[in-house]
N, CA, C and O atoms as a CHARMM CRD file, in Angstrom:
* protein
*
  288
    1    1 UNK  N     52.84100 -35.49500  73.79800 PROA 1      0.00000
    2    1 UNK  CA    52.47400 -35.17400  73.46800 PROA 1      0.00000
    3    1 UNK  C     50.65000 -35.86700  73.73400 PROA 1      0.00000
    4    1 UNK  O     49.89800 -36.51400  73.00400 PROA 1      0.00000
    5    2 UNK  N     50.52500 -35.32600  75.11700 PROA 2      0.00000
    6    2 UNK  CA    49.20700 -35.06500  75.82900 PROA 2      0.00000
    7    2 UNK  C     49.11500 -33.08800  75.16200 PROA 2      0.00000
    8    2 UNK  O     48.19100 -32.54600  74.55600 PROA 2      0.00000
    9    3 UNK  N     49.97600 -32.71100  75.44800 PROA 3      0.00000
   10    3 UNK  CA    50.34800 -31.21900  75.65100 PROA 3      0.00000
   11    3 UNK  C     49.82100 -30.57900  73.66900 PROA 3      0.00000
   12    3 UNK  O     48.92500 -29.80100  73.34000 PROA 3      0.00000
   13    4 UNK  N     50.63100 -31.17900  72.97100 PROA 4      0.00000
   14    4 UNK  CA    50.03200 -31.30400  71.48600 PROA 4      0.00000
   15    4 UNK  C     48.52700 -30.95400  71.26400 PROA 4      0.00000
   16    4 UNK  O     47.95300 -30.04700  70.66200 PROA 4      0.00000
   17    5 UNK  N     47.97400 -32.41800  72.24600 PROA 5      0.00000
   18    5 UNK  CA    46.55800 -32.32200  71.48500 PROA 5      0.00000
   19    5 UNK  C     45.85100 -31.68700  71.86000 PROA 5      0.00000
   20    5 UNK  O     45.08700 -31.20300  71.02500 PROA 5      0.00000
   21    6 UNK  N     45.64300 -31.26200  73.42700 PROA 6      0.00000
   22    6 UNK  CA    45.79700 -29.88100  74.18200 PROA 6      0.00000
   23    6 UNK  C     45.46900 -28.69500  73.26200 PROA 6      0.00000
   24    6 UNK  O     44.36500 -28.26600  72.92600 PROA 6      0.00000
   25    7 UNK  N     46.97600 -28.17600  72.86600 PROA 7      0.00000
   26    7 UNK  CA    47.29500 -27.17800  71.85200 PROA 7      0.00000
   27    7 UNK  C     45.98300 -27.20200  70.82800 PROA 7      0.00000
   28    7 UNK  O     45.17400 -26.27500  70.86900 PROA 7      0.00000
   29    8 UNK  N     45.80400 -28.41200  69.83000 PROA 8      0.00000
   30    8 UNK  CA    45.45700 -28.84700  68.42800 PROA 8      0.00000
   31    8 UNK  C     44.03600 -28.31200  68.90400 PROA 8      0.00000
   32    8 UNK  O     43.50100 -27.46100  68.19300 PROA 8      0.00000
   33    9 UNK  N     43.43500 -28.71200  69.96600 PROA 9      0.00000
   34    9 UNK  CA    41.82200 -28.42100  70.40000 PROA 9      0.00000
   35    9 UNK  C     41.42200 -27.45900  71.21300 PROA 9      0.00000
   36    9 UNK  O     40.51800 -27.60000  72.03700 PROA 9      0.00000
   37   10 UNK  N     42.32200 -26.02300  70.95800 PROA 10     0.00000
   38   10 UNK  CA    42.18900 -24.58200  71.11800 PROA 10     0.00000
   39   10 UNK  C     41.96000 -24.08600  69.94700 PROA 10     0.00000
   40   10 UNK  O     41.64800 -22.89600  69.93300 PROA 10     0.00000
   41   11 UNK  N     42.03500 -24.79700  68.66500 PROA 11     0.00000
   42   11 UNK  CA    42.76600 -23.98700  67.47700 PROA 11     0.00000
   43   11 UNK  C     41.32700 -23.91000  67.36400 PROA 11     0.00000
   44   11 UNK  O     40.62800 -24.69800  68.00100 PROA 11     0.00000
   45   12 UNK  N     40.67100 -22.76800  66.38300 PROA 12     0.00000
   46   12 UNK  CA    38.99600 -22.78500  66.24000 PROA 12     0.00000
   47   12 UNK  C     39.51400 -23.16800  64.42600 PROA 12     0.00000
   48   12 UNK  O     40.59600 -22.92200  63.89300 PROA 12     0.00000
   49   13 UNK  N     38.38300 -23.78100  63.88000 PROA 13     0.00000
   50   13 UNK  CA    38.11700 -23.96300  62.83300 PROA 13     0.00000
   51   13 UNK  C     39.19800 -25.15900  62.32300 PROA 13     0.00000
   52   13 UNK  O     39.10000 -25.30800  61.10500 PROA 13     0.00000
   53   14 UNK  N     39.79500 -25.68800  62.68700 PROA 14     0.00000
   54   14 UNK  CA    41.00600 -26.88600  62.88700 PROA 14     0.00000
   55   14 UNK  C     40.19800 -28.23600  62.08400 PROA 14     0.00000
   56   14 UNK  O     40.70800 -29.08400  61.35100 PROA 14     0.00000
   57   15 UNK  N     38.75400 -28.08900  62.51600 PROA 15     0.00000
   58   15 UNK  CA    38.53600 -29.40600  62.30200 PROA 15     0.00000
   59   15 UNK  C     36.83900 -29.21400  62.07300 PROA 15     0.00000
   60   15 UNK  O     36.26300 -28.75100  63.05800 PROA 15     0.00000
   61   16 UNK  N     36.47300 -29.34400  61.56400 PROA 16     0.00000
   62   16 UNK  CA    34.87600 -29.29500  61.24700 PROA 16     0.00000
   63   16 UNK  C     33.40200 -29.90100  60.35800 PROA 16     0.00000
   64   16 UNK  O     33.33300 -29.59400  59.16800 PROA 16     0.00000
   65   17 UNK  N     32.55700 -30.53000  60.81100 PROA 17     0.00000
   66   17 UNK  CA    31.84200 -31.28200  59.95700 PROA 17     0.00000
   67   17 UNK  C     30.84300 -30.87100  59.87800 PROA 17     0.00000
   68   17 UNK  O     30.59500 -29.92900  60.63100 PROA 17     0.00000
   69   18 UNK  N     29.26300 -31.56500  58.52000 PROA 18     0.00000
   70   18 UNK  CA    28.32400 -31.74900  58.77200 PROA 18     0.00000
   71   18 UNK  C     27.71100 -32.99100  58.18700 PROA 18     0.00000
   72   18 UNK  O     28.17400 -33.89100  57.48800 PROA 18     0.00000
   73   19 UNK  N     26.27700 -32.70600  58.79900 PROA 19     0.00000
   74   19 UNK  CA    25.48000 -33.83700  57.95300 PROA 19     0.00000
   75   19 UNK  C     24.85900 -33.24600  57.27000 PROA 19     0.00000
   76   19 UNK  O     24.43200 -32.09700  57.38000 PROA 19     0.00000
   77   20 UNK  N     24.66600 -34.52500  55.91400 PROA 20     0.00000
   78   20 UNK  CA    23.85700 -33.72300  55.06300 PROA 20     0.00000
   79   20 UNK  C     22.53600 -35.33300  54.64600 PROA 20     0.00000
   80   20 UNK  O     22.71300 -36.46900  54.20500 PROA 20     0.00000
   81   21 UNK  N     21.51600 -34.67400  55.02400 PROA 21     0.00000
   82   21 UNK  CA    20.47200 -36.33500  54.71900 PROA 21     0.00000
   83   21 UNK  C     19.78200 -36.69600  53.27900 PROA 21     0.00000
   84   21 UNK  O     19.28700 -37.68100  52.73100 PROA 21     0.00000
   85   22 UNK  N     20.09800 -35.01400  52.92700 PROA 22     0.00000
   86   22 UNK  CA    18.99100 -34.99400  51.61000 PROA 22     0.00000
   87   22 UNK  C     19.61500 -34.51300  50.46600 PROA 22     0.00000
   88   22 UNK  O     20.06700 -33.37300  50.57100 PROA 22     0.00000
   89   23 UNK  N     19.84500 -35.40500  48.78500 PROA 23     0.00000
   90   23 UNK  CA    20.15400 -34.69900  48.06700 PROA 23     0.00000
   91   23 UNK  C     19.92800 -32.77800  47.89500 PROA 23     0.00000
   92   23 UNK  O     20.78400 -31.97400  47.52500 PROA 23     0.00000
   93   24 UNK  N     18.67600 -32.53400  48.25600 PROA 24     0.00000
   94   24 UNK  CA    18.39700 -31.03400  48.18800 PROA 24     0.00000
   95   24 UNK  C     19.42400 -30.36300  49.06700 PROA 24     0.00000
   96   24 UNK  O     19.99500 -29.32600  48.73100 PROA 24     0.00000
   97   25 UNK  N     19.68400 -31.12400  50.44200 PROA 25     0.00000
   98   25 UNK  CA    20.74100 -30.28100  51.69800 PROA 25     0.00000
   99   25 UNK  C     21.91600 -29.77200  50.68600 PROA 25     0.00000
  100   25 UNK  O     22.36200 -28.64300  50.48200 PROA 25     0.00000
  101   26 UNK  N     22.27900 -31.18800  50.07000 PROA 26     0.00000
  102   26 UNK  CA    23.87600 -30.87700  49.55400 PROA 26     0.00000
  103   26 UNK  C     23.88700 -30.38100  48.22900 PROA 26     0.00000
  104   26 UNK  O     24.94400 -30.65600  47.66200 PROA 26     0.00000
  105   27 UNK  N     22.94700 -29.63900  47.42100 PROA 27     0.00000
  106   27 UNK  CA    22.38200 -29.05600  46.26200 PROA 27     0.00000
  107   27 UNK  C     22.73700 -27.83700  47.28100 PROA 27     0.00000
  108   27 UNK  O     23.58700 -27.03500  46.89300 PROA 27     0.00000
  109   28 UNK  N     22.27800 -27.68900  48.26600 PROA 28     0.00000
  110   28 UNK  CA    22.53600 -25.92500  48.36600 PROA 28     0.00000
  111   28 UNK  C     23.34800 -25.70500  49.15800 PROA 28     0.00000
  112   28 UNK  O     23.45500 -24.54200  49.54700 PROA 28     0.00000
  113   29 UNK  N     24.33900 -26.86700  49.76700 PROA 29     0.00000
  114   29 UNK  CA    25.18700 -26.49200  49.99000 PROA 29     0.00000
  115   29 UNK  C     26.71000 -26.56900  49.68600 PROA 29     0.00000
  116   29 UNK  O     27.39100 -27.59300  49.73300 PROA 29     0.00000
  117   30 UNK  N     27.22700 -25.03700  49.29500 PROA 30     0.00000
  118   30 UNK  CA    28.35700 -25.15200  48.31500 PROA 30     0.00000
  119   30 UNK  C     29.22400 -26.30400  48.46700 PROA 30     0.00000
  120   30 UNK  O     29.28200 -27.43400  47.98200 PROA 30     0.00000
  121   31 UNK  N     29.98800 -25.50400  49.45400 PROA 31     0.00000
  122   31 UNK  CA    31.18500 -26.57700  50.43500 PROA 31     0.00000
  123   31 UNK  C     31.26700 -27.58600  50.42600 PROA 31     0.00000
  124   31 UNK  O     32.22200 -28.26300  50.04500 PROA 31     0.00000
  125   32 UNK  N     29.79100 -28.07400  51.05100 PROA 32     0.00000
  126   32 UNK  CA    30.18700 -29.60300  50.33700 PROA 32     0.00000
  127   32 UNK  C     29.70100 -30.21700  49.25400 PROA 32     0.00000
  128   32 UNK  O     29.68400 -31.44500  49.32900 PROA 32     0.00000
  129   33 UNK  N     29.22800 -29.64400  48.08700 PROA 33     0.00000
  130   33 UNK  CA    29.24900 -29.64200  46.87100 PROA 33     0.00000
  131   33 UNK  C     30.71200 -29.53300  46.44700 PROA 33     0.00000
  132   33 UNK  O     31.13000 -30.68000  46.29200 PROA 33     0.00000
  133   34 UNK  N     31.17100 -29.09900  46.32600 PROA 34     0.00000
  134   34 UNK  CA    32.36100 -28.57400  45.55000 PROA 34     0.00000
  135   34 UNK  C     33.37100 -29.41700  46.32400 PROA 34     0.00000
  136   34 UNK  O     34.49100 -29.05100  45.96800 PROA 34     0.00000
  137   35 UNK  N     33.45200 -30.44000  47.27900 PROA 35     0.00000
  138   35 UNK  CA    34.25000 -31.29000  48.28700 PROA 35     0.00000
  139   35 UNK  C     33.40400 -32.55800  47.17400 PROA 35     0.00000
  140   35 UNK  O     34.01800 -33.20400  46.32400 PROA 35     0.00000
  141   36 UNK  N     32.21200 -32.66000  47.38800 PROA 36     0.00000
  142   36 UNK  CA    31.99200 -33.80800  47.30200 PROA 36     0.00000
  143   36 UNK  C     32.61200 -34.23200  45.14100 PROA 36     0.00000
  144   36 UNK  O     32.98900 -35.22300  44.51500 PROA 36     0.00000
  145   37 UNK  N     32.36300 -32.84100  44.85500 PROA 37     0.00000
  146   37 UNK  CA    32.35500 -33.25600  42.88500 PROA 37     0.00000
  147   37 UNK  C     34.00600 -32.99400  42.94300 PROA 37     0.00000
  148   37 UNK  O     34.44300 -32.87600  41.79800 PROA 37     0.00000
  149   38 UNK  N     35.03500 -32.87300  43.96300 PROA 38     0.00000
  150   38 UNK  CA    36.31400 -32.38800  44.26800 PROA 38     0.00000
  151   38 UNK  C     37.03100 -33.98300  43.32300 PROA 38     0.00000
  152   38 UNK  O     36.78200 -35.17700  43.48900 PROA 38     0.00000
  153   39 UNK  N     38.04000 -33.21000  42.27200 PROA 39     0.00000
  154   39 UNK  CA    38.65200 -34.76000  41.60800 PROA 39     0.00000
  155   39 UNK  C     39.80600 -35.65500  42.65300 PROA 39     0.00000
  156   39 UNK  O     40.74600 -36.16400  42.04300 PROA 39     0.00000
  157   40 UNK  N     39.76800 -35.85300  44.13200 PROA 40     0.00000
  158   40 UNK  CA    40.33100 -36.29900  45.22900 PROA 40     0.00000
  159   40 UNK  C     39.05200 -37.50800  45.72900 PROA 40     0.00000
  160   40 UNK  O     39.18000 -38.65600  46.15600 PROA 40     0.00000
  161   41 UNK  N     37.66200 -36.56700  45.42300 PROA 41     0.00000
  162   41 UNK  CA    36.95100 -37.16400  45.85700 PROA 41     0.00000
  163   41 UNK  C     36.24800 -38.52100  45.04400 PROA 41     0.00000
  164   41 UNK  O     35.80700 -39.63800  45.31400 PROA 41     0.00000
  165   42 UNK  N     36.44500 -37.69100  43.95400 PROA 42     0.00000
  166   42 UNK  CA    35.78600 -38.31200  42.60000 PROA 42     0.00000
  167   42 UNK  C     36.95700 -39.63000  42.34900 PROA 42     0.00000
  168   42 UNK  O     36.77100 -40.77300  41.93100 PROA 42     0.00000
  169   43 UNK  N     37.65100 -39.24400  42.59500 PROA 43     0.00000
  170   43 UNK  CA    38.85700 -40.81400  42.12900 PROA 43     0.00000
  171   43 UNK  C     38.35800 -41.51700  43.56800 PROA 43     0.00000
  172   43 UNK  O     38.25900 -42.63400  43.06000 PROA 43     0.00000
  173   44 UNK  N     38.09100 -41.67400  44.51500 PROA 44     0.00000
  174   44 UNK  CA    37.96300 -42.26800  45.13900 PROA 44     0.00000
  175   44 UNK  C     36.88200 -42.66500  44.75300 PROA 44     0.00000
  176   44 UNK  O     37.24000 -43.84300  44.73800 PROA 44     0.00000
  177   45 UNK  N     35.22100 -42.74400  44.21700 PROA 45     0.00000
  178   45 UNK  CA    34.16200 -42.99200  44.38300 PROA 45     0.00000
  179   45 UNK  C     34.16300 -43.58100  43.31100 PROA 45     0.00000
  180   45 UNK  O     33.18100 -44.32000  43.23900 PROA 45     0.00000
  181   46 UNK  N     34.83800 -43.61700  42.37000 PROA 46     0.00000
  182   46 UNK  CA    35.61500 -44.11300  41.49800 PROA 46     0.00000
  183   46 UNK  C     35.82300 -45.39400  41.66000 PROA 46     0.00000
  184   46 UNK  O     35.05900 -46.33000  41.42700 PROA 46     0.00000
  185   47 UNK  N     36.77700 -45.39500  42.02700 PROA 47     0.00000
  186   47 UNK  CA    38.05100 -46.88400  42.98200 PROA 47     0.00000
  187   47 UNK  C     36.76000 -47.20500  43.54300 PROA 47     0.00000
  188   47 UNK  O     36.37600 -48.08800  42.77700 PROA 47     0.00000
  189   48 UNK  N     35.94500 -47.05800  44.31300 PROA 48     0.00000
  190   48 UNK  CA    35.12100 -47.51400  45.14000 PROA 48     0.00000
  191   48 UNK  C     34.42100 -48.05000  43.92100 PROA 48     0.00000
  192   48 UNK  O     34.53300 -49.27100  43.81000 PROA 48     0.00000
  193   49 UNK  N     33.71000 -47.43500  42.95200 PROA 49     0.00000
  194   49 UNK  CA    32.18200 -48.15200  42.21300 PROA 49     0.00000
  195   49 UNK  C     33.11400 -49.79000  41.40200 PROA 49     0.00000
  196   49 UNK  O     32.79900 -50.97600  41.29200 PROA 49     0.00000
  197   50 UNK  N     34.31100 -48.96600  41.00600 PROA 50     0.00000
  198   50 UNK  CA    35.23000 -50.08300  40.48100 PROA 50     0.00000
  199   50 UNK  C     35.32900 -51.38400  41.05900 PROA 50     0.00000
  200   50 UNK  O     35.25300 -52.35300  40.30300 PROA 50     0.00000
  201   51 UNK  N     35.51300 -51.58000  42.48200 PROA 51     0.00000
  202   51 UNK  CA    35.75900 -51.90800  43.37800 PROA 51     0.00000
  203   51 UNK  C     34.30100 -53.26400  43.91400 PROA 51     0.00000
  204   51 UNK  O     34.34800 -54.44100  44.27400 PROA 51     0.00000
  205   52 UNK  N     33.31000 -52.38800  43.72200 PROA 52     0.00000
  206   52 UNK  CA    32.09000 -53.11000  43.98600 PROA 52     0.00000
  207   52 UNK  C     31.89700 -53.27000  42.83700 PROA 52     0.00000
  208   52 UNK  O     31.45300 -54.41100  42.71200 PROA 52     0.00000
  209   53 UNK  N     32.00400 -52.55400  41.44000 PROA 53     0.00000
  210   53 UNK  CA    31.57900 -53.79100  40.28100 PROA 53     0.00000
  211   53 UNK  C     32.52300 -54.93200  39.95000 PROA 53     0.00000
  212   53 UNK  O     31.97400 -55.53700  39.02900 PROA 53     0.00000
  213   54 UNK  N     33.49200 -55.43200  40.19900 PROA 54     0.00000
  214   54 UNK  CA    34.08000 -56.71100  40.74300 PROA 54     0.00000
  215   54 UNK  C     33.31200 -57.71800  41.54000 PROA 54     0.00000
  216   54 UNK  O     32.69900 -58.67700  41.07100 PROA 54     0.00000
  217   55 UNK  N     33.42900 -57.35100  42.93500 PROA 55     0.00000
  218   55 UNK  CA    32.69200 -58.44100  43.82700 PROA 55     0.00000
  219   55 UNK  C     31.50800 -58.81900  43.19100 PROA 55     0.00000
  220   55 UNK  O     31.03400 -59.82300  43.72400 PROA 55     0.00000
  221   56 UNK  N     30.76100 -58.33800  42.12600 PROA 56     0.00000
  222   56 UNK  CA    29.27800 -58.39300  41.91000 PROA 56     0.00000
  223   56 UNK  C     29.71800 -59.18100  40.61500 PROA 56     0.00000
  224   56 UNK  O     28.78200 -59.77900  40.08400 PROA 56     0.00000
  225   57 UNK  N     31.13900 -59.32800  39.89500 PROA 57     0.00000
  226   57 UNK  CA    31.16600 -59.67000  38.21600 PROA 57     0.00000
  227   57 UNK  C     30.80200 -59.05600  37.51300 PROA 57     0.00000
  228   57 UNK  O     30.27700 -59.68400  36.59300 PROA 57     0.00000
  229   58 UNK  N     30.76800 -57.58200  37.36000 PROA 58     0.00000
  230   58 UNK  CA    30.02800 -56.30600  36.42900 PROA 58     0.00000
  231   58 UNK  C     31.68100 -55.97400  35.57700 PROA 58     0.00000
  232   58 UNK  O     32.76100 -56.19100  36.12700 PROA 58     0.00000
  233   59 UNK  N     31.56600 -55.57000  34.54400 PROA 59     0.00000
  234   59 UNK  CA    32.20200 -55.16500  33.70100 PROA 59     0.00000
  235   59 UNK  C     34.09100 -55.57600  34.04400 PROA 59     0.00000
  236   59 UNK  O     35.15200 -55.00800  34.30100 PROA 59     0.00000
  237   60 UNK  N     33.39600 -57.22100  33.77600 PROA 60     0.00000
  238   60 UNK  CA    34.86100 -57.74800  33.49300 PROA 60     0.00000
  239   60 UNK  C     35.52500 -57.83200  32.52800 PROA 60     0.00000
  240   60 UNK  O     36.66600 -58.29100  32.56100 PROA 60     0.00000
  241   61 UNK  N     34.86700 -57.34500  31.30800 PROA 61     0.00000
  242   61 UNK  CA    35.66500 -57.40100  30.07100 PROA 61     0.00000
  243   61 UNK  C     36.04700 -56.23900  29.36400 PROA 61     0.00000
  244   61 UNK  O     36.74500 -56.35000  28.35700 PROA 61     0.00000
  245   62 UNK  N     35.65800 -55.10200  29.78800 PROA 62     0.00000
  246   62 UNK  CA    35.58600 -53.78200  29.58200 PROA 62     0.00000
  247   62 UNK  C     37.34100 -53.91300  28.49700 PROA 62     0.00000
  248   62 UNK  O     38.15100 -54.81300  28.72200 PROA 62     0.00000
  249   63 UNK  N     37.53300 -52.97900  27.55700 PROA 63     0.00000
  250   63 UNK  CA    38.81800 -52.90600  26.65700 PROA 63     0.00000
  251   63 UNK  C     39.26800 -51.91100  26.75300 PROA 63     0.00000
  252   63 UNK  O     40.33500 -51.64300  26.20000 PROA 63     0.00000
  253   64 UNK  N     38.27500 -50.63200  27.83500 PROA 64     0.00000
  254   64 UNK  CA    38.80400 -49.33100  28.07500 PROA 64     0.00000
  255   64 UNK  C     38.78300 -49.47500  29.20200 PROA 64     0.00000
  256   64 UNK  O     38.50700 -50.57500  29.68000 PROA 64     0.00000
  257   65 UNK  N     39.15300 -48.09000  30.18900 PROA 65     0.00000
  258   65 UNK  CA    38.77400 -47.62500  31.53100 PROA 65     0.00000
  259   65 UNK  C     37.78500 -47.29500  31.26600 PROA 65     0.00000
  260   65 UNK  O     37.43100 -46.86700  30.16700 PROA 65     0.00000
  261   66 UNK  N     36.91000 -47.47800  32.57300 PROA 66     0.00000
  262   66 UNK  CA    35.48500 -47.05500  33.06000 PROA 66     0.00000
  263   66 UNK  C     35.29100 -45.19600  32.78400 PROA 66     0.00000
  264   66 UNK  O     36.34700 -44.56400  32.75700 PROA 66     0.00000
  265   67 UNK  N     34.55100 -44.75100  32.67800 PROA 67     0.00000
  266   67 UNK  CA    33.97200 -43.76200  33.03700 PROA 67     0.00000
  267   67 UNK  C     33.34400 -43.03700  33.56600 PROA 67     0.00000
  268   67 UNK  O     32.15200 -42.92800  33.27700 PROA 67     0.00000
  269   68 UNK  N     33.98400 -42.21600  34.62100 PROA 68     0.00000
  270   68 UNK  CA    32.13600 -41.57900  35.54400 PROA 68     0.00000
  271   68 UNK  C     32.42300 -40.32400  34.91800 PROA 68     0.00000
  272   68 UNK  O     33.41200 -39.74000  34.47400 PROA 68     0.00000
  273   69 UNK  N     30.56800 -40.02600  35.11200 PROA 69     0.00000
  274   69 UNK  CA    30.05500 -38.67500  35.10100 PROA 69     0.00000
  275   69 UNK  C     28.88300 -38.46100  35.48200 PROA 69     0.00000
  276   69 UNK  O     27.81800 -38.69900  34.91100 PROA 69     0.00000
  277   70 UNK  N     29.26900 -37.62800  37.27900 PROA 70     0.00000
  278   70 UNK  CA    28.39700 -37.78200  37.85300 PROA 70     0.00000
  279   70 UNK  C     27.78400 -36.90000  37.58800 PROA 70     0.00000
  280   70 UNK  O     28.16100 -35.91800  36.94800 PROA 70     0.00000
  281   71 UNK  N     26.26300 -37.19400  38.23700 PROA 71     0.00000
  282   71 UNK  CA    24.98300 -36.34300  37.68900 PROA 71     0.00000
  283   71 UNK  C     24.75100 -35.43400  38.96800 PROA 71     0.00000
  284   71 UNK  O     25.05600 -35.75700  40.11600 PROA 71     0.00000
  285   72 UNK  N     24.21300 -34.35100  38.61100 PROA 72     0.00000
  286   72 UNK  CA    23.61200 -33.30300  39.97700 PROA 72     0.00000
  287   72 UNK  C     21.99200 -33.59400  40.15000 PROA 72     0.00000
  288   72 UNK  O     21.34700 -33.00300  41.01600 PROA 72     0.00000
């Protein structure tokens, strides 16, 4: 197991992270923007928002599914 982890550590580009601190930085970073607005991330953000609404007792009587429309 340690050998596998050691080999993975030698591969370039396996893992990469960035820190974005402002909206302007996000809007200027096409890769990060594409990631944030990707369908999987939008689904995750929708679920988080719906869960928070439930915690605060909001939107409990909706007859249809929530609509999420991100803005930039």
